[in-house]
N, C-alpha and C positions, 0 to 999 in steps of 0.2 A: 638375538638369542643370548641369554646370559651364560657364563661359564658353568654355573651350577646346574643349569638346565641341560647343557650339552653333555654333562657327565652322566645323565640319566637317559639319554637318547641313544638310539642305534644309528650309527653312521654308515651310509651307503655311498659307493662310488660307481660311476659308469664303467663297465667293462668295454673299453674302446674297440677291442677286436671283434666283439659280438654285438655291436650296436650300430644303428644307422638312422640318420635324420635326412629324409628325402621329401621331395615335392614334385608336383607336375602342374603344368599350365597349358591351356589351349594355345595352339599355334595355327595361324591362318584360319581359325575357326573349324578346322576339319580333323586335326590330330592333336597330340599332346607332346610337349617336350618335358623330359624328366631331368631332375638334377638332385644334388645332395650337397650337404656341408660336411667336409672331411675333418674339421677340427672343432671339438666341442667338449664341454665338461659340465659337471654340476655338483652342488653341495646339497645333499639330501639327508634328512634326519627323520626318524620315526619313533613312536613309542613302541618298544619291542619290535615285532614284525608286523605291526598294524599300519598298513599303508594308507588307511583312511585318515591317519594323523600326520601324514607326511608334510614336511616343510621342504619345498623345492626351489632352489635357485640355479637356473640353467643359463649358461652363456655359450655363445657360438661365435667363432671367428668368421666374420662376414666375408673376409677375403679368401676363405677356404672353399667358396662355392665352386662346384664342378658340374658341368652339363655335358661333358664330352666334346666340347668345341672351344678351343682356346680364344678365338676371336669373340665368341658370344660371352664367354666368361669375363673377358676384359670389359665388355660393354656393361655387364651386370654389376661389375665392381665400380663403375663410373658414377658420376653425379646423376645420370639419368635414372639409376636404380638405387643400389645400396650405398653409394657414396662412401666407400670404405676408407678413403683418406681422412674423412672427418668423423665417421661413425664406425669404429672398428669392430664393435660387438653388437650382436643381437641377444637380448636377454629375455628370460621368462621367469617370473616369480609367482609361485602358487598362492592362492588365497583360500579356496575351499575345495573339498572333494566330496561328491555326492555318493549316496548309496547305490549299489549295483541294481540295474534294471533286470528284466527277465532273461536278457541275453548275456548278463555278466558285465555289462559296460557301466563305467562310472563317469560322471561329468566332472571334469577337472577345470576349475576356473582360476584365472590368474591374469597377470599383466604382462603383455608382450611389448617390448620396446625395440623399435627399428628406426634408424635415421633420426634418433632423438625424440621420437614420438611414442608415447605410451598409451595403450588402449587395452580394455578388458577383452579377454579371449576365452572361449570355452572349447575344450578338447575332450574327445572321448577316449577313455583308457580301459583296456581289457587286461586284467591280471592273468598272467599265464601260470603262476604258481611259484613255489620256492623249492629248491632242491640243492643237493650237494654235488659239486663236480668231482672228478677223480682225484683231485689234489686236496680235497678237504675244505674247499671254499664254499660258503653258502651263497647261492645265487637266487635272484628273483627276476622274473621276466615280464615284460609289458609290451603291448601293442598300442600305439597312440595314433589317433587320426583326428583331422579337423579341417576346416576351411577358413580362409581369410580373403578379403578383398584387398589386393595390394595397394589400391588407390587410397585406402584409409590411412596408410602410412606414407603416402606421397611417393610411392614407387609407381608413378603414373605415366611413364613414357609409353608412347604408342605411335602407330602410323596406320593410315587407311590403305587397304588393298583395293585392287581394281573392281572387285565385286561389291565394294561398299562396306565390307566388314573391317574389323580391326586385326592387325597382325598378331597381337598378344592379348589373350583373355585377361580379365580383371581378377577372376576367382582362382585362388591357389589352393590346391589340395595337398594337405600335409599328411605324411605317412612315416611313422617311426617304429623301429624295433629296438627296444632298450633292455639291456641285461645289466643288472646291478650286482655288486659284490658287497657282502656284509663286512665292512672294514672293522667294525667294533669286535666282531667274533674273530676275525683274522688277526687283529692286533693282540687280543687276549691269548689266542693259540700260540702266537710267536713268543709272548712273554712266558707262558707256561713251559714251552719247549726250551727256552733259554735258561729258565730256572732249573729245569731237570738236568740240562747239560752241565750247569755249574755244580750241582750236587754230585754228579758223577766225576 
C-alpha cells in the first residue's frame, strides 16, 4: 500500500486485552482439546469505517501457543507440529470480503501461512458493531470462525490408539473474538488535545 493511500485510510489496531485467537481439535476421537495463541497483532486499514474494504495482515507468534499443559505445548512447538524454531510466525493476509448473508455473516478469504506453506482459507466473520468506550476510543467488534485440516500445512503428526482410531483429529476449529481500536481517530484526538493545551 502506497503512503498516499495510507493517508486516506482508517487505521485499526487489535485491542489485545479484549481479543482472543482460539482453536479446538478432537482428542482420542471422543473429546476436544482447546488452545489459544497468546501473542498476535495485525495491520488493518479500511475506507472510513467500511470493513468490507478492509486490508488485513495478521501475524501470530507460533511459540505463544497455550493448551494448559506445558508438555503438550512443547510438543506442539516441535518439528512434529509448528516447528517454531524454523517458522516463528503464522500469518494471514486478506484478499476479499463477501457481502453479509441472512445471518449477518461475511465470507473472509485470504492466505494462511504456517510452516512456510501458504494456502487459501475462508473464514466466517460476524460484525458486532462499532461503539465508543468510556475513554473516548472508537471500537469495532468481530467474531471469526473457520475450519482447517492441519495436514494441509504438514502439521500431520499422529498415532493410532488401541481402538484403531487416531489420537489427534485432522480438523481444527478456529474461533476468535476480535476487538479493534480506531487508531486514526485516536491519533487525531491526541493531536487536537495537544494543540488545545499549547494554546492554553
